[in-house]
C-alpha positions as CSV (number, residue, x, y, z in Angstrom):
1,M,43.2,-6.0,4.1
2,K,41.4,-3.2,2.2
3,R,42.4,-4.7,-1.2
4,A,40.8,-8.1,-0.1
5,A,37.6,-6.3,0.9
6,A,37.5,-4.4,-2.4
7,L,38.0,-7.7,-4.4
8,L,35.2,-9.4,-2.4
9,L,32.9,-6.4,-3.0
10,M,33.6,-6.6,-6.8
11,A,33.0,-10.3,-6.8
12,A,29.7,-9.9,-5.0
13,A,28.6,-7.2,-7.4
14,G,29.5,-9.4,-10.4
15,M,27.4,-12.3,-9.0
16,A,24.4,-10.0,-8.2
17,S,24.4,-8.7,-11.8
18,G,24.0,-12.2,-13.2
19,C,21.2,-13.3,-10.9
20,G,18.4,-11.7,-13.0
21,L,17.2,-9.2,-10.4
22,R,16.1,-5.8,-11.7
23,P,14.7,-2.8,-10.0
24,L,10.9,-2.8,-9.7
25,Y,10.5,0.8,-10.9
26,A,13.3,0.6,-13.5
27,D,13.0,3.4,-16.1
28,G,10.7,5.4,-13.9
29,P,7.3,6.4,-15.4
30,S,8.2,5.0,-18.8
31,G,9.1,1.5,-17.4
32,A,6.8,-1.5,-17.3
33,A,5.5,-0.8,-13.8
34,G,5.3,3.0,-14.1
35,S,3.5,3.2,-17.4
36,R,0.9,0.6,-16.4
37,L,0.3,2.1,-13.0
38,S,-0.8,5.3,-14.6
39,Q,-3.5,3.3,-16.5
40,V,-5.3,2.2,-13.3
41,E,-8.4,4.1,-12.3
42,V,-9.6,3.7,-8.7
43,G,-13.2,3.2,-8.0
44,P,-15.0,4.9,-5.1
45,I,-14.4,3.3,-1.6
46,D,-17.0,3.6,1.2
47,E,-16.5,5.4,4.6
48,R,-14.0,8.1,5.6
49,S,-11.1,5.6,5.7
50,G,-12.0,4.6,2.2
51,W,-11.9,8.1,1.1
52,L,-8.5,8.5,2.6
53,L,-7.3,5.3,1.0
54,R,-8.6,6.2,-2.4
55,N,-6.9,9.6,-2.3
56,A,-3.6,7.9,-1.3
57,L,-4.0,5.4,-4.1
58,V,-4.7,8.1,-6.7
59,D,-1.6,10.1,-5.5
60,R,0.6,7.1,-5.8
61,L,-0.7,5.9,-9.2
62,Q,0.0,9.3,-10.7
63,Q,-3.0,9.3,-13.1
64,G,-1.9,11.9,-15.5
65,G,-4.4,11.7,-18.3
66,A,-3.5,8.2,-19.5
67,A,-6.5,6.2,-20.8
68,A,-7.6,3.8,-18.2
69,A,-6.9,0.1,-19.0
70,Y,-7.6,-1.2,-15.5
71,R,-10.0,-0.5,-12.7
72,L,-9.1,-1.1,-9.1
73,D,-12.0,-2.1,-6.9
74,V,-11.4,-1.9,-3.1
75,E,-13.5,-3.0,-0.2
76,I,-12.2,-2.0,3.3
77,D,-12.7,-3.2,6.9
78,D,-11.9,-0.5,9.4
79,D,-12.0,-1.7,13.0
80,I,-11.2,-0.2,16.4
81,T,-10.7,-2.6,19.3
82,R,-10.4,-1.4,22.9
83,F,-8.2,-3.3,25.3
84,G,-5.9,-2.7,28.3
85,I,-8.9,-2.6,30.7
86,R,-8.3,-0.9,34.0
87,G,-9.9,-1.9,37.3
88,D,-12.7,0.6,36.8
89,A,-13.5,-1.2,33.4
90,A,-12.2,1.7,31.3
91,A,-9.9,0.9,28.3
92,T,-6.4,2.4,28.1
93,R,-5.5,1.4,24.6
94,E,-7.1,0.9,21.2
95,R,-6.0,-1.0,18.1
96,R,-7.1,0.4,14.8
97,T,-7.0,-2.0,11.9
98,L,-7.5,-1.2,8.3
99,R,-7.8,-4.2,5.9
100,A,-8.5,-3.8,2.2
101,R,-9.4,-6.5,-0.4
102,F,-8.5,-5.2,-3.8
103,Q,-9.2,-6.5,-7.3
104,L,-7.6,-5.3,-10.5
105,V,-10.0,-5.6,-13.4
106,D,-8.8,-5.5,-17.0
107,L,-11.3,-3.1,-18.7
108,A,-10.9,-4.7,-22.1
109,T,-11.9,-8.2,-21.0
110,G,-13.7,-7.5,-17.7
111,E,-11.5,-10.2,-16.2
112,T,-10.2,-9.9,-12.6
113,V,-6.4,-10.2,-13.1
114,L,-5.3,-9.7,-9.5
115,D,-7.3,-10.4,-6.3
116,S,-5.5,-9.8,-3.0
117,T,-5.6,-8.2,0.4
118,A,-3.5,-5.6,2.2
119,G,-3.7,-4.3,5.7
120,S,-2.0,-2.5,8.6
121,D,-2.8,-1.6,12.2
122,A,-1.8,1.0,14.7
123,G,-2.0,1.3,18.5
124,I,-3.6,4.3,20.1
125,D,-3.4,5.5,23.7
126,I,-6.7,6.5,25.3
127,T,-6.2,9.6,27.3
128,S,-8.4,11.5,29.7
129,S,-9.0,14.1,26.9
130,E,-11.7,12.8,24.5
131,Y,-10.5,15.3,21.9
132,A,-7.0,13.9,22.0
133,T,-8.2,10.4,21.6
134,V,-10.4,11.2,18.6
135,A,-7.5,13.2,17.1
136,A,-5.2,10.1,17.6
137,E,-7.8,7.9,16.0
138,Q,-8.0,10.2,12.9
139,T,-4.3,10.4,12.6
140,A,-4.0,6.7,12.8
141,A,-6.6,6.3,10.0
142,E,-4.6,8.7,7.8
143,R,-1.4,6.9,8.4
144,L,-3.0,3.4,7.9
145,A,-4.5,4.6,4.6
146,K,-1.1,5.6,3.3
147,E,0.5,2.3,4.5
148,V,-2.2,0.2,2.8
149,A,-2.0,2.3,-0.4
150,D,1.8,1.8,-0.5
151,D,1.3,-2.0,-0.1
152,I,-1.4,-2.1,-2.8
153,V,0.6,-0.1,-5.3
154,G,3.7,-2.2,-4.6
155,R,1.7,-5.3,-5.4
156,L,0.3,-3.8,-8.5
157,A,3.8,-2.8,-9.7
158,L,5.0,-6.3,-9.1
159,Y,2.1,-7.8,-11.0
160,F,2.7,-5.5,-14.0
161,T,6.4,-6.2,-14.0
162,R,5.8,-10.0,-14.0
163,A,3.1,-9.7,-16.6
164,E,5.3,-7.7,-18.9
165,P,5.3,-9.3,-22.4
């Protein structure tokens, strides 16, 4: 039984190696995605959530002195919606949504080479303590900025891998 499972695993590994799949971040910082990601400069983004998102993007792109070949322009929509209304018309829950439209601009040509959106949302309990609610909203904004940044960087890496000469 163990031998049959081992043979099946070896056959599956052999088939997977011939399918053309390859790791997105192959060869780390020197690979197609890693080297191009470090050439992306991030423009300023409005609002506090934009500041959080920009910082998360800069951290993930690892701009380490490489000359910028691309500019990432980002516009955000940060929204808080209250729901879960009680009998006294007070809300019990909030939904914070962060959406980002991003454009990757080739600095050599001025052409927009990638135009897409990314977003995420989080639920927040409204408590009797206003301080706790504000703290939960801020924590949600920080977490959403990181999630949206991960999504954007993943899409950029995929673009660079597919656009590799």
